[in-house]
Wavefront OBJ file of the C-alpha trace (Angstrom):
o trace
v 6.787 -26.547 -7.588
v 4.890 -28.671 -10.050
v 3.830 -27.207 -13.367
v 1.123 -28.416 -15.743
v 0.041 -27.073 -19.102
v -1.437 -23.539 -19.216
v -4.936 -23.568 -17.791
v -3.920 -26.157 -15.213
v -0.926 -24.751 -13.350
v -0.296 -25.951 -9.841
v -1.182 -23.164 -7.444
v 1.039 -24.574 -4.692
v 3.606 -21.789 -4.890
v 3.200 -20.174 -1.481
v 2.759 -21.406 2.060
v 0.498 -19.942 4.716
v 1.353 -21.618 7.992
v -1.527 -20.240 10.033
v -3.939 -22.102 7.784
v -2.073 -25.377 8.241
v -1.790 -25.705 12.025
v -2.146 -23.858 15.293
v 0.565 -21.211 15.829
v 3.781 -22.426 17.451
v 7.205 -20.985 18.183
v 8.835 -22.656 15.162
v 7.819 -23.257 11.554
v 9.663 -25.444 9.094
v 9.661 -25.698 5.305
v 12.136 -27.179 2.882
v 13.503 -23.661 2.271
v 13.412 -21.833 5.627
v 13.059 -22.631 9.315
v 11.515 -19.697 11.196
v 11.542 -19.250 14.974
v 10.196 -16.608 17.346
v 12.860 -15.783 19.969
v 13.000 -13.620 23.096
v 15.812 -12.196 25.218
v 15.218 -10.581 28.639
v 18.510 -10.702 30.598
v 16.886 -9.118 33.686
v 13.492 -10.752 33.313
v 10.223 -9.277 32.085
v 9.530 -6.123 34.085
v 8.831 -2.443 33.478
v 12.015 -0.569 32.595
v 14.030 -3.744 31.959
v 15.474 -4.589 28.513
v 13.421 -7.003 26.421
v 14.013 -8.032 22.814
v 11.877 -10.136 20.483
v 13.009 -11.409 17.117
v 12.259 -13.480 14.027
v 15.074 -15.959 13.401
v 15.362 -17.410 9.897
v 17.595 -20.345 9.045
v 17.895 -20.887 5.298
v 18.439 -24.173 3.556
v 21.652 -24.295 1.471
v 21.325 -22.140 -1.654
v 18.207 -20.314 -0.428
v 17.936 -16.712 0.717
v 15.454 -14.056 1.872
v 15.644 -10.296 1.452
v 16.777 -7.146 3.231
v 14.543 -4.048 3.601
v 15.856 -2.979 0.162
v 15.739 -6.264 -1.773
v 17.780 -4.915 -4.680
v 16.760 -5.498 -8.290
v 14.284 -8.286 -7.475
v 12.536 -9.759 -4.464
v 10.495 -8.399 -1.557
v 11.532 -7.552 2.021
v 10.577 -9.669 4.991
v 7.704 -8.182 7.020
v 7.010 -8.573 10.737
v 3.907 -7.538 12.680
v 3.794 -7.984 16.438
v 0.742 -8.802 18.550
v 1.787 -7.988 22.119
v 0.113 -7.795 25.538
v -1.463 -4.501 26.528
v 1.144 -1.965 27.586
v 3.924 -3.511 25.495
v 5.311 -1.371 22.643
v 7.685 -2.772 20.008
v 10.391 -0.498 18.653
v 11.926 -0.378 15.190
v 13.225 -3.629 13.753
v 16.985 -3.796 13.580
v 18.054 -5.038 10.146
v 21.480 -6.723 10.146
v 23.696 -5.727 7.270
v 22.898 -8.005 4.288
v 25.096 -9.621 1.659
v 25.055 -9.115 -2.098
v 23.495 -12.104 -3.832
v 23.751 -12.245 -7.638
v 20.948 -14.225 -9.304
v 20.634 -14.504 -13.090
v 22.719 -11.373 -13.585
v 20.706 -9.324 -11.064
v 22.033 -7.952 -7.781
v 19.942 -8.672 -4.700
v 20.458 -7.685 -1.064
v 19.506 -10.377 1.395
v 20.424 -13.088 3.846
v 21.467 -16.705 3.626
v 22.575 -18.920 6.478
v 21.098 -17.579 9.732
v 19.647 -14.126 10.398
v 17.711 -12.550 13.273
v 15.374 -9.563 12.782
v 15.033 -8.246 16.336
v 13.077 -5.369 17.861
v 13.328 -3.837 21.343
v 10.135 -3.962 23.398
v 9.236 -1.430 26.063
v 6.938 -2.359 28.938
v 4.978 0.787 29.788
v 3.031 -0.816 32.656
v 4.184 -3.130 35.466
v 3.499 -6.833 35.169
v 0.069 -7.851 36.456
v 0.351 -9.366 39.952
v -0.229 -13.107 39.958
v 0.442 -13.503 36.203
v 3.290 -15.961 35.668
v 3.371 -16.191 31.846
v 2.426 -14.003 28.885
v 1.886 -14.803 25.208
v 3.442 -12.872 22.334
v 2.503 -13.410 18.691
v 4.183 -12.573 15.420
v 2.711 -12.349 11.915
v 5.548 -12.621 9.408
v 5.999 -13.039 5.681
v 9.105 -13.546 3.569
v 10.110 -14.477 0.048
v 12.453 -17.467 -0.074
v 14.438 -17.671 -3.318
v 17.043 -19.862 -4.948
v 16.482 -19.645 -8.696
v 12.739 -20.013 -8.168
v 10.965 -18.127 -5.375
v 8.422 -19.266 -2.775
v 6.363 -16.638 -0.855
v 5.800 -17.808 2.710
v 3.889 -16.360 5.633
v 2.499 -17.445 8.959
v 1.885 -16.782 12.626
v 4.128 -17.780 15.522
v 3.555 -17.463 19.238
v 5.706 -17.799 22.333
v 4.757 -18.192 26.000
v 7.196 -16.170 28.144
v 7.706 -16.575 31.902
v 7.315 -13.390 33.959
v 10.111 -12.824 36.448
v 13.159 -15.019 35.702
v 15.736 -13.971 33.094
v 15.237 -15.268 29.539
v 18.710 -15.863 28.159
v 18.531 -19.135 26.217
v 19.167 -17.382 22.894
v 21.491 -14.665 24.224
v 24.234 -15.551 21.709
v 21.848 -15.190 18.788
v 20.788 -11.710 19.949
v 24.403 -10.719 20.623
v 25.358 -11.731 17.078
v 22.398 -9.721 15.765
v 23.472 -6.581 17.623
v 26.957 -6.971 16.192
v 25.573 -6.980 12.638
v 23.053 -4.112 12.939
v 24.730 -0.949 11.579
v 25.629 1.910 13.926
v 24.465 5.308 12.636
v 27.239 7.871 12.194
v 26.504 11.481 13.250
v 25.319 13.686 10.391
v 28.073 16.224 11.029
v 30.562 13.628 9.799
v 28.714 13.086 6.502
v 27.926 14.954 3.291
v 26.141 13.910 0.088
v 26.121 15.866 -3.178
v 24.464 14.987 -6.483
v 26.716 15.396 -9.543
v 24.485 16.242 -12.509
v 27.225 15.870 -15.097
v 28.129 12.296 -14.123
v 24.705 11.069 -12.944
v 26.146 10.057 -9.601
v 25.970 10.975 -5.932
v 29.163 11.756 -4.064
v 29.139 10.872 -0.373
v 31.882 11.645 2.115
v 32.053 9.896 5.482
v 34.383 10.508 8.395
v 34.411 8.684 11.704
v 34.770 5.152 10.366
v 37.231 2.833 12.181
v 40.897 3.499 11.567
v 41.398 -0.189 10.697
v 39.135 0.307 7.653
v 41.296 2.959 5.998
v 42.529 1.966 2.590
v 40.376 -1.187 2.504
v 37.330 -1.771 0.248
v 33.814 -1.562 1.672
v 30.482 -2.949 0.472
v 27.634 -0.454 0.193
v 23.922 -1.270 0.649
v 21.482 1.585 -0.176
v 18.349 1.516 1.989
v 16.027 3.129 -0.575
v 15.192 0.893 -3.556
v 15.176 2.150 -7.112
v 17.472 5.177 -6.632
v 20.935 3.752 -7.277
v 22.046 1.385 -10.042
v 22.955 -1.658 -7.989
v 24.366 -3.478 -11.023
v 27.045 -0.788 -11.513
v 30.307 -0.494 -9.612
v 30.376 1.991 -6.749
v 33.465 4.162 -6.877
v 35.343 4.428 -3.589
v 38.594 5.882 -2.351
v 40.132 6.904 0.944
v 41.707 10.274 1.727
v 43.153 9.767 5.153
v 40.222 9.152 7.532
v 37.579 10.185 4.983
v 35.814 7.657 2.730
v 34.656 8.981 -0.650
v 31.860 7.071 -2.383
v 30.498 7.716 -5.869
v 27.051 6.125 -6.147
v 25.817 5.651 -9.759
v 22.153 6.631 -10.141
v 19.417 4.498 -11.650
v 18.707 6.226 -14.972
v 15.041 5.218 -14.808
v 14.407 5.899 -11.110
v 11.008 7.206 -10.046
v 12.066 9.126 -6.938
v 14.685 11.643 -5.882
v 14.819 11.489 -2.071
v 15.760 14.509 -0.018
v 17.838 12.278 2.267
v 19.841 9.151 1.532
v 20.686 6.311 3.884
v 22.958 3.357 3.264
v 24.804 0.695 5.200
v 28.521 0.104 4.720
v 30.471 -2.955 5.790
v 34.107 -3.862 5.480
v 34.484 -6.200 2.515
v 35.795 -9.718 2.897
v 38.746 -10.705 0.767
v 37.329 -11.749 -2.614
v 37.362 -15.391 -3.675
v 36.829 -16.754 -7.182
v 34.802 -19.645 -5.767
v 32.480 -17.418 -3.720
v 29.579 -15.966 -5.776
v 28.091 -14.094 -2.791
v 29.815 -10.830 -1.790
v 30.513 -11.355 1.927
v 31.226 -8.854 4.683
v 34.345 -9.155 6.806
v 33.540 -11.200 9.935
v 33.886 -9.544 13.324
v 33.648 -5.986 11.932
v 30.783 -3.713 13.010
v 28.888 -2.179 10.034
v 27.843 1.473 9.929
v 24.839 3.417 8.659
v 25.322 6.651 6.743
v 22.227 8.894 6.583
v 22.303 12.528 5.503
v 20.551 15.204 3.458
v 21.267 15.468 -0.265
v 22.739 18.684 -1.675
v 22.489 19.714 -5.312
v 19.841 19.009 -7.926
v 19.002 15.577 -9.221
v 19.495 14.982 -12.960
v 16.441 14.133 -15.034
v 16.018 10.371 -15.629
v 16.168 8.866 -19.078
v 12.990 8.463 -21.102
v 11.439 5.031 -20.887
v 10.423 3.073 -23.943
v 6.848 3.545 -25.124
v 5.010 0.493 -23.808
v 1.443 1.641 -24.314
v -0.754 0.826 -27.286
v -2.603 4.097 -26.801
v -0.692 7.258 -27.910
v -2.482 9.432 -25.362
v -1.669 7.012 -22.562
v 1.907 6.742 -23.801
v 2.309 10.489 -23.536
v 0.882 10.485 -20.015
v 3.107 7.554 -19.003
v 6.138 9.325 -20.425
v 5.273 12.418 -18.448
v 4.720 10.332 -15.342
v 8.091 8.639 -15.543
v 10.174 11.626 -16.677
v 8.478 14.427 -14.808
v 9.747 16.969 -12.318
v 12.340 14.976 -10.445
v 14.200 18.084 -9.349
v 13.239 20.379 -6.526
v 13.330 23.361 -8.844
v 11.019 23.592 -11.814
v 13.656 25.191 -14.019
v 14.141 23.174 -17.193
v 11.180 20.946 -16.413
v 8.258 23.298 -17.033
v 6.882 21.379 -20.013
v 6.907 17.995 -18.305
v 5.559 19.433 -15.066
v 2.597 21.069 -16.771
v 1.878 17.849 -18.656
v 1.797 16.002 -15.340
v -0.491 18.612 -13.787
v -2.788 18.397 -16.808
v -2.809 14.606 -16.577
v -3.667 14.733 -12.856
v -6.502 17.223 -13.454
v -7.839 15.126 -16.337
v -7.641 11.967 -14.260
v -9.549 13.643 -11.430
v -12.292 14.711 -13.837
v -12.527 11.197 -15.275
v -12.921 9.773 -11.757
v -16.435 11.242 -11.821
v -17.304 8.667 -14.481
v -16.245 5.768 -12.239
v -19.115 3.806 -10.616
v -17.727 4.284 -7.106
v -18.436 8.026 -7.163
v -22.095 7.796 -8.227
v -23.599 7.498 -4.700
v -21.907 10.681 -3.480
v -22.764 12.547 -6.682
v -26.389 11.812 -5.794
v -25.963 13.780 -2.564
v -24.386 16.638 -4.509
v -27.234 16.635 -7.021
v -29.599 17.326 -4.120
v -27.457 20.281 -3.069
v -27.307 21.699 -6.588
v -31.062 21.303 -6.992
v -31.675 23.085 -3.693
v -29.566 26.107 -4.676
v -30.041 26.083 -8.467
v -31.994 29.375 -8.349
v -29.777 31.074 -5.743
v -26.443 31.891 -7.496
v -24.603 33.029 -4.357
v -25.413 29.891 -2.365
v -24.694 27.780 -5.451
v -21.182 29.199 -5.863
v -20.443 28.832 -2.155
v -21.628 25.234 -2.247
v -19.353 24.462 -5.216
v -16.324 26.023 -3.563
v -16.874 24.190 -0.285
v -17.371 20.884 -2.108
v -14.064 21.516 -3.901
v -12.389 22.353 -0.596
v -13.640 19.055 0.845
v -12.278 17.116 -2.140
v -8.856 18.787 -2.143
v -8.428 18.681 1.649
v -9.349 14.991 1.816
v -7.007 14.099 -1.038
v -4.172 15.929 0.712
v -4.855 14.299 4.093
v -5.034 10.791 2.608
v -1.904 11.455 0.548
v -0.002 12.826 3.561
v -0.933 9.764 5.608
v 0.146 7.445 2.811
v 3.477 9.261 2.328
v 4.209 9.131 6.070
v 3.440 5.401 6.270
v 5.538 4.628 3.187
v 8.411 6.673 4.623
v 8.143 4.448 7.700
v 8.661 1.354 5.552
v 5.054 0.275 4.998
v 4.353 -1.394 1.652
v 1.184 0.536 0.795
v -0.467 2.062 -2.248
v -3.367 4.331 -3.114
v -6.660 3.105 -1.684
v -4.799 1.583 1.282
v -7.574 2.530 3.718
v -9.977 0.001 2.199
v -7.433 -2.772 2.721
v -8.320 -2.493 6.423
v -11.526 -4.427 7.273
v -12.293 -2.109 10.184
v -12.335 0.894 7.844
v -14.637 -1.006 5.477
v -17.001 -1.807 8.361
v -16.973 1.816 9.565
v -17.789 3.090 6.064
v -20.639 0.586 5.795
v -22.067 1.991 9.019
v -21.617 5.565 7.788
v -23.425 4.954 4.491
v -26.193 3.063 6.292
v -26.728 6.095 8.522
v -26.733 8.390 5.461
v -29.331 6.205 3.771
v -31.595 6.269 6.818
v -31.188 10.038 7.010
v -32.179 10.462 3.358
v -35.256 8.304 3.960
v -36.265 10.758 6.676
v -36.114 8.269 9.544
v -34.089 10.684 11.626
v -32.549 14.145 11.489
v -28.906 14.784 12.272
v -29.895 17.644 14.551
v -31.655 15.205 16.884
v -28.315 13.672 17.829
v -26.490 16.939 18.495
v -26.213 18.583 21.925
v -28.743 21.337 22.551
v -26.095 24.042 22.169
v -25.220 22.725 18.713
v -28.703 22.218 17.342
v -28.730 25.666 15.735
v -25.465 24.938 13.938
v -26.982 23.153 10.936
v -29.389 26.039 10.421
v -26.612 28.594 10.275
v -23.935 26.560 8.572
v -25.814 23.690 6.991
v -24.636 24.685 3.504
v -20.967 24.578 4.535
v -21.253 21.299 6.443
v -23.223 19.512 3.727
v -21.090 20.686 0.799
v -17.726 20.061 2.509
v -18.846 16.661 3.819
v -20.000 15.654 0.325
v -16.489 16.418 -0.952
v -14.943 14.305 1.819
v -17.240 11.391 0.996
v -16.476 11.688 -2.715
v -12.767 11.222 -2.011
v -13.304 8.354 0.440
v -15.256 6.297 -2.073
v -13.341 7.342 -5.197
v -9.804 6.945 -3.846
v -9.782 3.148 -4.332
v -10.659 3.631 -8.002
v -8.294 4.363 -10.804
v -9.055 5.960 -14.152
v -7.176 6.961 -17.307
v -4.217 9.218 -16.358
v -4.767 8.514 -12.636
v -2.556 5.417 -12.445
v 0.437 7.138 -14.049
v -0.038 10.267 -11.920
v -0.217 8.244 -8.687
v 2.787 6.131 -9.622
v 4.844 9.275 -10.196
v 3.550 11.216 -7.187
v 4.516 8.507 -4.686
v 8.112 8.658 -5.907
v 8.529 12.451 -5.716
v 9.489 14.678 -2.794
v 6.571 15.403 -0.482
v 5.665 18.900 -1.722
v 5.630 17.891 -5.383
v 3.649 14.746 -4.585
v 1.064 16.707 -2.613
v 0.716 19.154 -5.515
v -0.239 16.270 -7.811
v -2.735 14.922 -5.277
v -4.254 18.400 -4.903
v -4.734 18.521 -8.687
v -6.461 15.136 -8.595
v -8.817 16.511 -5.939
v -9.473 19.653 -7.968
v -10.183 17.533 -11.045
v -12.654 15.410 -9.073
v -14.463 18.560 -7.907
v -14.251 20.416 -11.233
v -17.614 19.361 -12.812
v -19.545 20.429 -9.694
v -17.460 23.600 -9.350
v -18.038 24.523 -13.001
v -21.784 23.937 -12.706
v -21.967 26.073 -9.562
v -20.425 29.051 -11.400
v -22.768 28.662 -14.389
v -26.300 28.736 -12.952
v -27.794 28.712 -16.427
v -26.697 25.113 -16.784
v -29.111 24.282 -13.954
v -31.935 26.622 -14.983
v -33.950 23.661 -16.259
v -34.396 22.373 -12.710
v -37.754 23.338 -11.107
v -37.768 25.457 -8.000
v -37.509 23.656 -4.648
v -40.743 21.969 -3.656
v -42.240 18.627 -2.630
v -40.479 16.925 -5.539
v -37.172 17.314 -3.673
v -38.405 15.147 -0.794
v -39.206 12.413 -3.297
v -35.768 12.804 -4.899
v -34.157 12.757 -1.454
v -35.777 9.394 -0.656
v -34.702 7.942 -4.006
v -31.132 9.050 -3.264
v -31.154 6.638 -0.309
v -30.993 3.724 -2.756
v -27.377 4.445 -3.873
v -26.411 4.713 -0.194
v -27.794 1.254 0.585
v -26.234 -0.108 -2.624
v -22.896 1.190 -1.336
v -23.522 -0.578 1.985
v -24.154 -3.829 0.094
v -20.934 -3.279 -1.877
v -18.939 -2.695 1.329
v -20.440 -5.819 2.937
v -19.384 -7.789 -0.141
v -15.866 -6.334 0.133
v -15.678 -7.423 3.771
v -16.788 -10.901 2.722
v -13.818 -11.060 0.332
v -11.486 -9.869 3.098
v -12.790 -11.654 6.188
v -15.144 -14.420 5.027
v -18.696 -15.264 6.054
v -18.078 -14.819 9.781
v -16.888 -11.272 9.232
v -19.998 -10.539 7.144
v -22.236 -11.994 9.856
v -20.651 -9.763 12.510
v -20.949 -6.669 10.300
v -24.604 -7.369 9.476
v -25.308 -7.831 13.173
v -23.648 -4.519 13.989
v -25.593 -2.763 11.206
v -28.911 -4.180 12.446
v -28.182 -2.993 15.977
v -27.167 0.411 14.610
v -30.491 0.684 12.765
v -32.296 -0.300 15.965
v -30.405 2.366 17.923
v -31.378 5.036 15.393
v -34.959 3.826 15.456
v -35.208 4.507 19.198
v -35.223 8.242 18.394
v -38.851 7.809 17.289
v -39.843 6.568 20.760
v -40.682 8.659 23.796
v -39.992 8.648 27.533
v -38.769 5.503 29.244
v -39.179 3.412 26.110
v -36.640 5.628 24.325
v -34.149 5.534 27.190
v -34.505 1.783 27.623
v -34.207 1.187 23.865
v -31.101 3.378 23.538
v -29.450 1.650 26.493
v -30.287 -1.823 25.169
v -29.041 -1.249 21.621
v -25.951 0.669 22.795
v -24.936 -2.165 25.131
v -25.683 -4.754 22.442
v -23.528 -2.858 19.939
v -20.699 -2.605 22.440
v -20.982 -6.265 23.450
v -21.037 -7.584 19.900
v -18.155 -5.338 18.904
v -15.969 -6.326 21.846
v -16.805 -10.027 21.681
v -16.685 -10.657 17.950
v -15.056 -7.522 16.504
v -11.808 -9.377 15.832
v -13.666 -11.586 13.371
v -13.706 -8.594 11.015
v -9.935 -8.858 10.660
v -9.781 -12.593 9.988
v -8.472 -13.485 6.550
v -10.876 -15.103 4.122
v -9.991 -18.040 1.918
v -8.605 -16.992 -1.451
v -10.040 -19.952 -3.329
v -12.254 -17.634 -5.394
v -9.152 -16.401 -7.176
v -8.567 -19.798 -8.775
v -12.062 -20.223 -10.168
v -12.617 -20.389 -13.894
v -9.728 -19.514 -16.186
v -7.826 -17.331 -13.707
v -4.934 -18.518 -11.550
v -3.356 -16.848 -8.498
v -0.480 -14.529 -9.364
v 3.050 -14.876 -8.076
v 6.334 -13.546 -9.530
v 7.717 -17.030 -10.097
v 4.523 -18.132 -11.850
v 4.926 -15.272 -14.330
v 8.547 -16.225 -15.012
v 7.842 -19.944 -15.333
v 4.959 -19.329 -17.727
v 7.057 -17.061 -19.935
v 9.925 -19.567 -19.946
v 7.428 -22.209 -21.049
v 6.625 -20.008 -24.071
v 3.184 -18.632 -23.134
v 2.086 -14.976 -22.922
v 0.662 -13.722 -19.623
v -1.991 -11.192 -18.619
v -1.796 -10.099 -14.977
v -4.891 -8.480 -13.476
v -3.946 -6.407 -10.412
v -7.307 -6.075 -8.700
v -9.131 -5.614 -5.398
v -12.658 -6.270 -4.218
v -13.025 -2.630 -3.130
v -12.108 -1.327 -6.612
v -15.376 -0.814 -8.489
v -13.544 -0.083 -11.741
v -11.951 -3.517 -11.386
v -15.350 -5.152 -10.933
v -16.780 -3.195 -13.874
v -13.977 -4.428 -16.134
v -14.514 -8.000 -14.951
v -18.230 -7.952 -15.723
v -17.981 -6.155 -19.053
v -14.760 -7.672 -20.474
v -12.747 -10.191 -18.445
v -15.620 -12.580 -17.683
v -17.144 -12.422 -21.152
v -16.915 -15.431 -23.471
v -15.466 -13.262 -26.246
v -12.466 -12.401 -24.050
v -11.974 -16.002 -22.920
v -12.092 -17.114 -26.560
v -9.441 -14.475 -27.400
v -7.279 -15.729 -24.515
v -7.503 -19.333 -25.754
v -6.716 -18.244 -29.311
v -3.493 -16.521 -28.180
v -2.688 -19.247 -25.582
v -2.837 -16.463 -22.974
v -2.331 -17.495 -19.328
v -4.484 -15.394 -16.983
v -3.122 -14.511 -13.544
v -4.886 -12.456 -10.878
v -2.979 -10.472 -8.226
v -5.395 -9.736 -5.376
v -4.763 -6.508 -3.422
v -7.980 -6.588 -1.363
v -5.865 -7.029 1.764
v -2.442 -5.429 1.976
v 0.032 -7.754 0.253
v 3.676 -6.579 0.204
v 4.464 -8.810 -2.788
v 1.679 -7.276 -4.894
v 2.683 -3.797 -3.708
v 6.295 -4.406 -4.726
v 5.200 -5.701 -8.123
v 3.014 -2.637 -8.724
v 5.899 -0.413 -7.706
v 8.147 -2.117 -10.254
v 5.542 -1.213 -12.893
v 5.551 2.410 -11.648
v 1.973 2.078 -10.492
v 0.419 2.503 -7.076
v -3.277 1.856 -7.686
v -5.637 -0.709 -9.143
v -6.798 -1.668 -11.655
v -3.499 -2.272 -13.415
v -3.238 -4.709 -16.318
v 0.166 -5.952 -17.503
v 0.730 -8.063 -20.636
v 3.944 -10.128 -20.884
v 5.100 -11.977 -23.989
v 7.722 -14.759 -24.038
v 9.428 -13.204 -27.067
v 9.954 -9.966 -25.139
v 11.109 -11.162 -21.713
v 13.892 -8.565 -21.670
v 11.392 -5.732 -22.187
v 9.015 -4.179 -19.731
v 5.430 -5.457 -19.875
v 2.823 -3.556 -21.796
v 0.472 -1.654 -19.459
v -3.151 -1.423 -20.568
v -5.494 1.455 -19.823
v -7.637 1.336 -16.684
v -10.909 1.044 -18.638
v -10.674 -2.125 -20.704
v -12.195 -3.035 -24.024
v -11.781 -6.245 -25.971
v -10.167 -4.338 -28.840
v -7.503 -2.835 -26.565
v -6.565 -6.303 -25.311
v -6.438 -7.664 -28.862
v -4.091 -4.837 -29.919
v -1.954 -5.405 -26.833
v -1.488 -9.089 -27.641
v -0.434 -8.206 -31.176
v 1.892 -5.346 -30.143
v 3.814 -7.303 -27.511
v 5.293 -9.688 -30.077
l 1 2 3 4 5 6 7 8 9 10 11 12 13 14 15 16 17 18 19 20 21 22 23 24 25 26 27 28 29 30 31 32 33 34 35 36 37 38 39 40 41 42 43 44 45 46 47 48 49 50 51 52 53 54 55 56 57 58 59 60 61 62 63 64 65 66 67 68 69 70 71 72 73 74 75 76 77 78 79 80 81 82 83 84 85 86 87 88 89 90 91 92 93 94 95 96 97 98 99 100 101 102 103 104 105 106 107 108 109 110 111 112 113 114 115 116 117 118 119 120 121 122 123 124 125 126 127 128 129 130 131 132 133 134 135 136 137 138 139 140 141 142 143 144 145 146 147 148 149 150 151 152 153 154 155 156 157 158 159 160 161 162 163 164 165 166 167 168 169 170 171 172 173 174 175 176 177 178 179 180 181 182 183 184 185 186 187 188 189 190 191 192 193 194 195 196 197 198 199 200 201 202 203 204 205 206 207 208 209 210 211 212 213 214 215 216 217 218 219 220 221 222 223 224 225 226 227 228 229 230 231 232 233 234 235 236 237 238 239 240 241 242 243 244 245 246 247 248 249 250 251 252 253 254 255 256 257 258 259 260 261 262 263 264 265 266 267 268 269 270 271 272 273 274 275 276 277 278 279 280 281 282 283 284 285 286 287 288 289 290 291 292 293 294 295 296 297 298 299 300 301 302 303 304 305 306 307 308 309 310 311 312 313 314 315 316 317 318 319 320 321 322 323 324 325 326 327 328 329 330 331 332 333 334 335 336 337 338 339 340 341 342 343 344 345 346 347 348 349 350 351 352 353 354 355 356 357 358 359 360 361 362 363 364 365 366 367 368 369 370 371 372 373 374 375 376 377 378 379 380 381 382 383 384 385 386 387 388 389 390 391 392 393 394 395 396 397 398 399 400 401 402 403 404 405 406 407 408 409 410 411 412 413 414 415 416 417 418 419 420 421 422 423 424 425 426 427 428 429 430 431 432 433 434 435 436 437 438 439 440 441 442 443 444 445 446 447 448 449 450 451 452 453 454 455 456 457 458 459 460 461 462 463 464 465 466 467 468 469 470 471 472 473 474 475 476 477 478 479 480 481 482 483 484 485 486 487 488 489 490 491 492 493 494 495 496 497 498 499 500 501 502 503 504 505 506 507 508 509 510 511 512 513 514 515 516 517 518 519 520 521 522 523 524 525 526 527 528 529 530 531 532 533 534 535 536 537 538 539 540 541 542 543 544 545 546 547 548 549 550 551 552 553 554 555 556 557 558 559 560 561 562 563 564 565 566 567 568 569 570 571 572 573 574 575 576 577 578 579 580 581 582 583 584 585 586 587 588 589 590 591 592 593 594 595 596 597 598 599 600 601 602 603 604 605 606 607 608 609 610 611 612 613 614 615 616 617 618 619 620 621 622 623 624 625 626 627 628 629 630 631 632 633 634 635 636 637 638 639 640 641 642 643 644 645 646 647 648 649 650 651 652 653 654 655 656 657 658 659 660 661 662 663 664 665 666 667 668 669 670 671 672 673 674 675 676 677 678 679 680 681 682 683 684 685 686 687 688 689 690 691 692 693 694 695 696 697 698 699 700 701 702 703 704 705 706 707 708 709 710 711 712 713 714 715 716 717 718 719 720 721 722 723 724 725 726 727 728 729
């Protein structure tokens, strides 16, 4: 890596192979050689074993990371693109080694490693097909002292029929190093509150291990203190482990899983803790008994006393299953979540949906019963949607996905679908069509009987869909805490965020006098209804812009084409007879054809050159460290195109000359971490800051490298940044 003076850093800190050349089976860099391998000892056929794997060969001194990277780093990610009817199973992670770097303990791989997954063929091979292509999207962080994020696409053409055994030894070595899971009835795990440790007992390990030291690798990051010594002793066939807890952890899992390997004889000349060769490792996974101790309070790193209190609550909240002894912190967290939900109503992303709700309130302002029912159903829509999104996010994270709040808008297909939805809503508000026209005849009386329920509940759902990517004061801390808690406690916090979002409308619906100034329903409402179409179309423009940031101009062109055809399809409802039928058939087939032919363009990655424009440079962990070591403070802007609060802060503060002058005065290096598309490195960095949403703003100072960065509030002002730069010294 080449470094220049601040304001002119070299951005060549990561490699994206797919942008450099057509995909191939092998990719080479100075740090890592990556290969896509296959093993089919009985050939490719339904019901026969087939394995695919990513093989990494590291240059001397370099390493990549395990699924729990330890105190630093990011895990390797693999994403398969397989023929229809092929289903990849769970990746088998070989047991890692402990790699100390700068006093930190990491879990990872050096030398050679294979990350392999079994593949099931659910359909027979197509007759006459002699070869098939498989593709792999992979990313990894290669580190020595410095780190280089790398990613790319590989592909492999496999013959159908004959055995594929050229790399059989590599796969056999992989299977030897993937831990075998011990039955739960041979395990127990109990938290010891007095010693801040977890005691784990394991029976069933090999007799040859008894009395010998083992190396332990926890699968869940941030729970155990990896820098501390793990106590271990043998009592006959039973291994006793005492796992020291991370005093500042942000989650207390209901189950623990860890890998154990027989330890190689220590050597003074060997800095890496090796596992004994030829010995099969084991996986210990069991439920946790007892109650987790409360974590230690973190240092106050916020310049705002109110935010500091919320952050303290978020990081020291109800980490136990029982609320006993934690009532004060728990109620502070609930209050923070409710307040954050209320403040979300002030975020620009919610304005379009509030326009729909204003129409509903105006319609029922002089009918108290209908008004209260509308408010309650809107609240139910908000809370239900928050819970469903949160449940989906928790399930995906439990499956190993590196995701955060607002993850749905990281998917270009979701962005395109929302653009279509808001376009349809805008056309409906303009009066170009009625929803009832599209319903079956048996359903066309449904809106008349239950229109209030459908409209109010749907408005709540929409409010959550468009507000979930945004963050607001108190929201970031609440989300960061919730995603580290057990599921029920996390869902309770998300429900409070939903209730807070709905609270202003709910309060107004139970106080009709607050709406008494509105005139009775009349022709003016039709005019208001048409004006409310403008925010819908503005939202469509915003979503098209987001897709442009994600997928580039070709993705935008495809989306605009789909939207035009959708408008044409809706317009056919105004025709009659054969013209209507012909028009509907034409536009339906055109929509289907364009979607099938060019739909994949929506998922293509756009160039990230926009990130380097002006005074901002692309973020990477090593760029932060190198800048601090050079003696310059750093501001990291964790942002996304779909985050309207982020864009508001850019326009009102971060792109203003006054801010840029302040940055030059303090020799501040500006880095931007883009989360528009899912990026596991950005996700891991946010997690280390105990955040799970954007915007997040972190200020680092070279005189305080050993301290955590200062986290700014979600709504920026120039004065807050000035105070932050002074307080980080």
